[in-house]
Residue, then its C-alpha position, 0 to 999 in steps of 0.5 A: m258589927t251586927t245590928t238587929t231590928e226588932a218590931p216595936a212592942t206596940e205592933a204586937n199590942e195593936s194586933s191583939d187589941h183588934a182581934h176578936e173571938h172567932p165563932s166556933d164551927l158549931l155556930y156555922v153549922k147552926v147558921a147553915l141549918f137555919l138557912a137550909v130550913l129557910t130555903a126549904l120554906e121558900v121552896s115550899t111556896y112553890f106548892l101553894n097553888d091558890a096563892s096570889t102574887t101578893v101573898l107570895v111576895l108577902i111570904l117570900f120578901p121577909m124570908m129573903i131579907i132574913k137570909f140576906v142579913t144572916v149571910i152578911m152578918y155571919f159569913m161575911h163577918l160583918k157582925y165581928d168587924n168594925p162597925l164602919f164596914k157594916r155602915v158602908f155595906i148598908f149605905g151601898l145597899g140603900l143607895a142601890t135600892v133608891v137607884f132601883l126605885i128611881t129607875l122603876t119610876a122613870f120607866d113608869f112602872w107604878s102605873s096600873e098597866y104594870l101593876r095589874f099582876l097584883r090583882 
């Protein structure tokens, strides 16, 4: 008497339903080149001798945000995963930002004494 156990057919169907087309190697190369160019632009701001801190912040922050979003969407595969993972990640990022701003407020960072470097 031999008994065989087979996996239900629904398990095979479930795994194929959740599968998505993985990006090609060429896409990863394009994303890496885009990030390299963006990094080179960020590094080039070092050579702006007459730029104030405000100008540097206005130039570097958008580049930082673009790089951050690009990395999490492609290399962390959030673009291809369940939208719940993206929401959890964005919620954590927002919560960390709020906590950081509250901390700066608690230490009276917003007074003119600390913001004098913007002038």
